[in-house]
N, C-alpha and C positions, 0 to 999 in steps of 0.2 A: 293739306289733307294728311291725316295720320297714316303711317305705314304699318299694316297689320301682318304679323307672321305667326299664324296659329300653330305651325309645326315647330316652332322654336323649342329647343331642348332646355329643360330646367331640372337641375338636380340640387336637392337640399345640401347644405354644407355638412350636416352630420352624416349624410350618405357618402359624400366624397371622403370625409375623414375616415370612416370605418372601412370603406373600400380600399383605401391606401394601406390598411392593415391586412388586406386579403392574402398577401404573400407570406405572412408570418406563420401561417399554419398550413398543413397539407390540404385541408378541406375548409371550404366556406359554404355555409348553408344560407341561402337567401329565401326567407319564408314570409309570405304575406298573401292575403286573398287576391283574387283576380282584379287586375286593373290598378295596382299600386305602383307600377313602373319598375318591377323587379328586373325584367328582361332588358329594358332600356338602360337601366343603371349599370348592369353588368356589361352590356355591350359597349357602352361608352367608356367604362373603365378599361376594358380589353383593348379598345382602340388607342387610348392614351398611354397605356402601359407599354405598347409596342410588342406585346407578347405574341407568340404563335398560338393561334386559337383553334381548338378542336371543339366544335359546337354540335350538340345533338339535341334536337327538340323532339320529344316523344309524341307519338300520334294517338296511342291507345294503351290498353292495359296488357298487351301481348308481350310476354317476356321474350318470346322468340324474335319479335320485331325489334325490341330494344337491343337484344344481343347482336342481331345481324347488322343493325345500324351502327352500333358501337364498334363492331369488328371492322366494318367498312371505313369508319372514321380513322381508326388506327392505321389503315392502309395508306393514308396520306403521309405517314411517317415511315412505316415499315410494312411493305406488302406481304412479306412472308409471315410476319406475326399476325397480320390481319387474317390471312387464310387459315392459319392454325387455330386462332381464336374462334373463327366461324365454325370450324369442324368440331371444336371442343364443346360448344354450347354453353349456356349460362351455368356457371359452376353450382352444383347442388350437393357435392360431397367434398371432403377435405382434399382428395386427390385432384379432382377437377379444379378446385380453388388454387391449390399449389401450382398446378400446371399453368393456369391463367396468369398468376402473379409471376411465375418464372419466365413465361414468354414476354410479358410486359417489362420485366426487369432487364431484358436483353435489348430493349429498344433504346436507341439514342435519341431522346427527345431534344428538339432544338432548345437553345437557351431560353428559359422562361416560357413554358408551355402551359396554357390554361385549357383544361378539359371541362367544358361546360355541359351540364345535362339539364335541359329546360323542361318544364312541365312534368317534373318527376312524380308529382302526386298521382298521376294517372296509373302508375305501374303497380303499386301496392304489392310488392314482391319481397318477402323476407330474404330470398336468395340474392336478389339484386342489392338489397341493403347490406347484406353480409359481404358481398363481393366488394362494394365500394369501401366499407369499413376496413377490410383487409388490404385493399389497394392503398388507401391513404396511410395506413400503419406501416406499409412497406417503405414509405417516404422515398419514392423513386426520384433520382436526380432530375431537376428542372420541371417536374410535373406537379401542378396544383389543380385540385378538383373543385369545381363550383357546382353545387346542386341548387337549382331554382325550383321552388315548390310552393303550393298553396297550404301545405301542412308541414309540420316539423318532420325532418328526415329521420327515418329509422326509429328504433326503440332505445338506442344507446347514445343519444345526442348529449346528454348530461355527462356521461362517462367520457365521451370523446373530448368534450370541452375541458373537463377537469384534468385530463391527461395531456392537454396541449395539442391535440390533433385538429381541433375545429374552432372556427369563428362563426358565430350566429348573427345574422342580420335579419331582424324581424319587422313586423308591421309598424312598430313605433318609430323606426328609423325613416319610414316613408311618408308619414302623415304631415302635411303642410300646416303650419300655424297661420293665423290671420295675416301676420306680417309677411310671411313667405308667399301667401296667396297674392298679396299686393305686388311683391317682387316678381312672381311668376307671370302675372298678367302684364306687368310693365315690360317684361322681356318680349312678350308677344305684341306689344304696341297698344295695350289697353291700360288706362289709368283708373284705378278704383279708389273710392272713398273708404275710410276706416269702417263705416257702417256696412257698405257693400261687402267688404271683405269678411266682416263678422257674420253677416247673413249667409254668405257662401260657405263659411266654415261650419256654421250651424247646420246647413243643408247637406254638405258633402262630408263633414268630419275630416277634411283635409285629404280626401281621396282624389288623387290626381286625375283619374279618368273622368270622374264626374265634373271636376273643375274644367277639364278640357272640353267636355260636351257643353257646359254652360258658356264657355268662351265662344264656341262655334255658334251657339244660339244667339249670343250677344252680337256677333259680327253680322248675323243675318237680320236680327230684329231691332238692334240698337238699344237693347235693354237687358239687364240681368234677369233671367227667368228661372225661378227655383221652386215653383209650385207644382211641377209635373214630375212624373217618374223618370228614372234613368232610361228606361225602355223608350218612353215617349221622346225624351231628349235625343236619343240616338237616332230614332226614326226621323225626327224633324230636322236635326242638324246635319246628319250624314246621309241617310238612305234617300230621303226625299229630294235631296239636292242632285242626285245622280240621274242620268238619262235612263230610258228604258233598257237600252243595250247594256249599260254598265250594271244596272240592277240585275239583269239576267246573268251577266258575267259573275257578279259577286255570289249570287245564289248557286250557280253551277259549281264554283270552287269552294263554297263553304263546306262541302262534304269532306274536304281534305284538311288536315292540320297544317300541312305545307305542301308546296308543289313547285315543280321546275317550269321554266319557260317552255321547254320542249313538251312537257305535259300539258301546259296551257294551250299551246298551238294545236296539239292533237285533239283536245276536247272542246276547243272553241272554233267551230267551222268557219266563222266569219273571217278568220285569218289576221285580225288586228290585235291579238292578245297583248303584245308587247307595248303597243301604244296605249291601251287601256290601263295597263299596270303602271306605266310611267305617269300617266295623268293622275291616277289614284294616289300614288305615292307623293306627288307634288301637292295635292289638295288637302290631305289629312294624314294623321299619324297612325291610322288604324291598319296600315299594311306596311310591312317591312321586308327588306331583301337581305338575305344572309349570303355574303360574298363567298364564304368558305364552302358552304354546301350548295351554293347557287340555287337556292330555293326562296320562294316568297311565302310569307306567313301573314294571315289575317290575325289581328288582335283577338284575344279570347272573348272579349266583350262583344265585339262585332260578330265573331263566329257564332256565339250562342244566339244572338239576335237573328242572324241570317238563317240559322238552322231551324229556328221556329217558323220563319216564313217559308223555308223550303218544304217543310212538312205540309204546308197548305197547298202546294202545287198539286196538279192532277196526277193520278197514278201513272199515266202514260209519260208525262213530262219527267217524273222522278226516275222511272224505269230507263228512259232514254239516257239520262245522265249517268246512272249507275252502270248501265251496259258499256257506255263509252269508257268509264273508269276501269271496268273489268277487262276490256280489250287492251287498254293501255298497259295494265300490269301483266297481262298474259304475254303481250309482245315483248315485254322486258323480262320475261321468265320469273316474275314474282307471282308464282301460282297461288300461294296462300291468300294474298290480297285479292288476286283475280277471282278466286272462288267466292270470297265474301261479297264482293260487289255483284257478281253474277247471281248470287243467292238473293241479295237485296232486290235485284231486278227481276227475280223469278225467271231468270234465263237458265233453266236447268240443263239444257243441252250443252251450252258453253261451260257451265259449272262442272259437269261430268268430264268434259274434254280437258279442263284444267286439272282436275283430280288425276286423270290418267297420265297427264304430262308430269305431274309432281311425283307419281309412283309412291305415294304414301310417305314421302320424306318430310317428317316434322318431329321436332323434339319437345314441343310444348305439351303440357299435360291436358290441355283442353282440346287437343286435336280430335280425339275420338268423339267428344261431345259435338264438335262441329260436324263430323261425318254423320252422326245420328240425325242432326237437324236436316242436313242435305238430303239424306235418303228418306227421311220421314215425310218431307214436303215435296220431293220431286215426283212428278207423275209417273206411274208405272211404265207408261209407254216410252218415256225418256230413259228410265233406268234399263229397260229391256234392250235398248240399242247401244248401251255402254257396259257390256259385261266386264270389261277389265276394271272399270271403276268399282264395280260390285266385288270383284276379286280382292281389290285393295281393302275395301271396307271389311270384308269377311275376315281377312288375315289380321286386321287390327282388332277385331272382336275376339279372335282366338287368343291373341297375345295378352288381352286384358281380361281373360277368364270369363268371357261371355259365350259359353259353349252352346247354350240353347239357341241364342240368336245367331251364332256362327252356323249351326246346322240348318236353321231356317233360311239363312242367306244363301247357303250352298244350294238348297233345293230351288230357291227362286232363280238363281243363275242357271241351273240345269233347265228349268222350264223356259226361260227366256232364250237360251241358245236353240233349244228344240223348235220353238215357235217362230224364230226369225227367218223368214223366207228370203230375205235380202242377202244373206251370207252365202258366199261361194262354198263349195264342198270342202276345199282345203282349209279355208278360214274357220269353218264350223268345226272341223276336226281339231284344228289348233286350239280353239277356245275350249272344246270339250276336253282336250288333253290337259289344258291348264286348270280346268275345273277338277279333273281327276287329281292333279298335283295338289290343289288346294284341299280337296276332300281327304287327302292322306293325313292332314293334321287332325282330322276327327278321330284318327286311330293313333294319336301321338304316343310314342314309345312302345307301341305294339309293332315291333319291327317287321314281322312277316306281313301283317295287314297293311302297313304303310307301303312296303315294297310292292305289294300287289297293285296298289293304286299307281305307283311309279311305273310299273311294267305296262299298265293300261295307257298311261300318259305317253310313254315312249312310242307305242304303236300308233297313237293318234297325231302326235306333234311332229312338225317338219323342222322346227327350230326351237332353241331353248326359250323358256318363258322370260318375259321382261316386265312383269307386273310388280316385281319386288327388286330390292337392291341386292345384287349378288355379293356385295362387299359387307352386307350386314351379318350379324352374328348367327352362325349356323346352330349354335347350342343355346340360343336365347340368353346369351351373356354368361352362361355357366362355364367355369373352367374345367368341369368334370363331365366326361362323356358317359362314364359308368353311372354317375348320378342320374343323367338324363334317361338312359335306356335300360338300366337294370330294374326289372319290375317283378320278376317271379323267383321265388326261393328255389335254389338248386338249378337254375336255368342260365346262369351267367355264361357258361361255355357256349351254349346254343345261341344266346343273344349276341355274343361277339361274332360267332360264325354267321349269323343271319345279317348282321350289319355289314360285314365284310362282303357277303354275297350280294347284298341289295344296293350297295352304294353306286356301282357303275350305272345303273338305270337312273338313279337320282342325279348323278353328275350330268348325264346326257340331257335331262330336261331342265336342269337348273344352271347350266353353264359352269360346272365344276364348283358350285357353291359347297363349302365345307370339305374340300379335297384334302384327304389325309386323315379324316375323322375316325375312320375305322382303325387305323394304326394307333391313334391316341387311346382308343378304347382298349386295344390289346395291351398297350403299355400300362394302363391303369390296372387292368386285371392282374397282370404279372406283379405289379407293385403290391396290390392288396393281398395277394397270395404269398408274398415273401420271395418271389422269383425276381430278384433285383437285377441280375445281369440281363435277363430277357426283357425286363421293363426298360432298361437303358437302350437296348437295341431297337425295340419298337418305337421308343420316343424319338430316336434319331430318324427312323424311317418316316414317322409322321411329320417331323420338322422339315425334312427334305421335300416331301410331297406337298405340304401346305405352302412352303415358300415358293415352289415352282408355279403355283397358280395364285399367288398373293392372297391366300386365305388365312386370315388372322385367327379365326376362332379355333381351328384344330391346332394351329401353331402354339397358341397360348395354353391349350390343354396339354400339349406335349411338354412345354416348358414347366407347367405346373407339376408334372410327374418328375421332371428333372430337379425341381426345387425340393420336393419331398425326399428324393434320393440323396441329394446333397446334405439335407438335414440329418438323414439317417447315418451318413458317413462321417458327420461332424466336420464337413468341409465348408467353413464359413465363407471362404473366398468364392466358392461356387454358388453359395446361397445368394450373396450380394451380386454376383455376376449374372445369375438368372433374373433376379429382380430388375437389374439395370437393363438387361436385354428386353424384358417385357416392356419396360418404359419406352425404350427406343423403338421397338416394333409398333407400339400403339401410337407413338408420335408420328412415325412415318406413315402408318395406315390412315390416320386422320379420321377415324370413325369414333365419335364420342362414346358410343355404347360400350366400347371395350374398356373404358376407364372404370366402369363398374366391375368388369371381369378382373381387372388388375386389383382393385380394392378387395375383392373377394379372395384373391390369391394372397395378397399381403395380410389380410385379416386372418386367413388360415395359418400363415406362417407365424405371425406374432401370437396367435392363440396357442400354437404348438410350442412356442418359446415361453409361454406363460407371461407374456408382456402385454397385459391388458391395455396399458396406456397408449400403445401404438396401433391397436386395432382401430381402423377408421371409425370416427364418431357415429356415422350414420348406421354402421353395423352394430357397434357396441351398445348404442342407445336404443336399438330396436325400432328405428324409424324408416324402415324400407318403403313404407307406403308414401313417404314424401319424395321418393326418387322415381326414376323412370324404369326401374327394374321390372322386366317382364314376369308375369305370374309363374310360368313354369320353373323359374329359378328361385322362387322364394323359399323352397324347401332347403336348397343349398345355403342360402342366406341364413336360415335358422340353424344350420350346423355350426356356423361361426358365431352367431349371436348366442346360442346356447353355451358354447365354450367360453365366451366372454363372461356370461353370468357365473359359470363355475369358478373361473379365475378370480372374480371379484367376491366370491363367497356368497352370492345371492342364490342359495340353494332353494329356499322356499319359493322365490319368484320363478325359478326355472320349473319347479314342480307344478306351479300354478299355470304355466304356459305349455307344459308338455302335451296336454291333450290337443291344444290348438296346433302345435307343431306336427303331431301325428295326423291330424285332420288334413293339413296342407300336404303332407307327404303321401297320404293315401289317395289323393285325387287321381293320379295317373296309373299306378302309384310309382313313387320313387323309393325303392327299398333301402337305398343307401342312407337317405334322410331318416327313415324309420329306425334303421340300425343305430345310427349315432344318437338319436333321441333316447332309445332304450338304454344305451351305455351311459349317457349323461344322467338319465333318471336313476340308474343304479348308483352313480357317483353321488348325486345329490342326496339320495336316501341314506347312503352309507355315511356321509358327513353329518347328517342329522340324527344318526343313530337308529334309523328305521331299517334294521338289517333284513327282516323278512321281505319288506317291499323291495329292498335293493336286490335281494336274491331273485325275486320273481322277475324284476326288470332285466337282470343279467341273463336269466334263463331264456327270456324272450329274444334277447339279442343273440345269444348263442344259437338258438333254433333257426334264426334268420340267416346267420352268417356261416355256420359250419358246413352246410352242404356245398357252398361255393368256396370254402377255405378263405374267407375274407378276414384275414388275421389283423391287418394293420389298423383298422378302426379301434380295436381293443388295445393294440400296442401303443398307439398315439395317446391313449387316455388311461393307461394302466395305473399311472401314479395315483389316480383318484380312488381306485378300487383294488389296489394290490393285495390286501389281506383277503378280500373276497375271492379274487382269482386264485390265490394260492390254496385256500381251503377247498375250492371246487375242483382244483386240478387233481386232488387225491381221490375223489369219490364220484364226480359227475360223469354221466355218459359221454360227455365231450372232453374227457380228461386229457386225451392225447392232443386235441386241438388247443386246450388251455395251456398245456406244457409248451407247445410251440409259441404261443403268445408270450409266455413268461420268458422263454429263451430269447426271443426277438426284442422283448422289452429292455433287457439288459443292454443290448447293443444300441437300441434306439435312445435310451436314456443317456448313455455315454456320448452319443453323437450330438444330442440336443445340448447337453451341458458344455461340450466343447465349443459349439457355435455360440451359445450364450456368453461364455467367457471371452471368446475371440471378438465378438461384436462389442462387448462392454469395454474391452481393452482398446479396441480400435477407436471408440468414441473418446475415451480418456486421453489416448496418445495424440488424438487429433486436436485436442484443446491446448495447443502450445501457444497460449495467449499471454500477453503481458498482464500485469496486475490491473492496469487501467483498462485494457481491452476486456478482461474478464468482468470487471466491475460494470462496464458499459453494457456488455452482453447480458448480464443478469438483469439490468434495468430494462433492456429491450424485452427480455422474456417476461418481465412483470407488466408490460404493456405501455410503458411511457414513450412519448414522442421524443425526437432528438432535442426539441426545444426544452422540454421538461427535464430531460436528462442533463442538459447543459446547466440548467438552473440548479438542479439538485447537487451536481458535483462542482459547481462554481467554475466551469470551464466554458469555452466558446462553443457554439453550435458547429463551427468548422472543425474543431478538435473531435467532437463526437462523430461527425461524418467520416473523418479520416480514420479514426479508430475502427469504425464499422467496415470501411473498405478493406482495411488490413485483415480484419477478422473474417470477412467473407472470402478473401483470397486464401487464407490459411485453411479454412474449413471447406473450401471448394463449394460454396453455396452462393446464392445471390438474392436472398430475401430474409426479412425479419421473421417470417413464419418458420422457415427452415432453421434459423438460428434458435428460436424459442424451443423448437422440438429437441434440438441437441442439448441445450442448457437444462431443460426440464426433464430430459431423459424419456 
């Protein structure tokens, strides 16, 4: 009797050959439709290579899920790096990206490490593509990346291949020829005639999954059957061979892309999950176990088939399974997944409980849309008994410029608290106080009105609120407190006084969120008015206060003042020192949002130094909508974006955007953003020869600034409009104010020039490279891989790597990205 082995592994020789080249490039992309054996081929190669494998199979299109899973995976090598990456979030700006690569560059990967990302086609994320492209270009020692996908990876696959970074394995490599079909079946114990093999090839086109199903059908029927659909074959050869219990097991777990044994035990009440899994794995190749992640995975073909059957289940049956999944994720503190499964199950009570436990912590751009779905579909009675979930939703609406919906949500929360007879008096007062706190945002940057809400909240609350993260940005990621709260011409003194008087009540209800912010505002006011010694003193006060309560937002605002003071003094060492401290504080704080704050500070610095190349790309290109930047800070973003346009000589473009800039600045309003826009408008018109328009814009700027003696916005940009300022200083009603601007401009220009020269000299002196190291560094900056550099210079790849290690040491860097920035200036 013949011995049949339907699970026998078969890999074509061309696949084995090209897989052996996998380690020749930093990236290998394995691309083919579902069922071509991509995952099996890579898994077998990984086993035979003896490599240390980091394997991540994607579940869905969530970038947050991808990044959290990737971060956890790195934790098997370096736990500290894992934690920092998780806090960082998927990089969507240059600084985020640099930080991620720098963190990974410090990881000691075991000799020959394969990072495999399976089912990558689910993600469809340009940010993820860019991260992987940058990672492989860094060519980290011992690390090779494998991307398994149904579609070609990224938009730069051709460029990556030409530059020697990538090997592509596509569908052609996986298709079996008739001769190989004979060989494959023989391996499984079945002998085919040439005609049978030709017929199978005609039917399957060499698709291994279809061949496998035909094989199972043959073992059951004793004949090759190829007149039915693949769906029918799967049902007949696999599903119908299972017992009722196993069928139900498969349908239950088809809702997951992968699952652990612990998860299986929790969701399968019969208690024999391990035995079922063991039997399934022995009988067919449609379920696999990943020993690294300790998870089981159904083959995509089987998953698609089962999910079609799952949808035919009764509503109650499906809800029961989704609820069990939701409870599992909730118990494991994966609240975002828990919310989605509770939502599927229409279990809105547990959904709201999970939302309250999560406290609104999510970095993915689709989070608000998820909240909309939850609150739109949840019964009002359920929403009414979860007021803190409503508070979280309302705050998210405010941060995303949904002010009408925010106001409506606040009114709904008020009514729900008032009508809830189950609440004890103390709890009702606490919730009412938290609502008062939330409603203060409806008066955002009207300091007295906000403070009135805070005073009311203090009278009602017995403990600080906990519906938001107190480590989050107090100033919505803006590094300028004056930008956030200066709204009325001639009222800056009063606004600073009001903020100082009102903050104690805010601290009491928020748990010292933003502690030291009032001193940062004082420091900024002194700076803008040219009172630099007082600005320095207030900045130190803010730094001390903020540090005492671990409040990063006011600390960065105070450092931003110090940065501008250092620039004014021409102290390049202090400039670089402040920037480095900002980086260190953000790294230690571990809140990704502050990386936007850093980019804004750095962008402002390089704008002041007229170095447009070093302004972060997401700012200089005007792409803030692609980031997670909160709406209240977009006006400050425009201050830097506008300066970048002036530096690059795009005067007409700025004038085309000026009305939009003013519209954004007028919403709260933010007078500082309006002021800078008028100054830039004067500069752009002046450069285009539109002198009358330039004069009009400058007059509007002077009318806004003079009552509060806001000198420095003009001083920082006087080089663009110097003739205009000089002429007006003789005749304008603001002549004395203008003369002060011109006097400070001379000092400011000298300071900026000194810093520019010092930083340029520092870069040049740091490039103490040998001729060979310089040559290799320039090729790295041009985008070539180590392999391609070696071929270009007719040297070994080991020589390239050694030269790069020496270069990194000399320049105190650890990535190709950092090297390229230095070389390209």
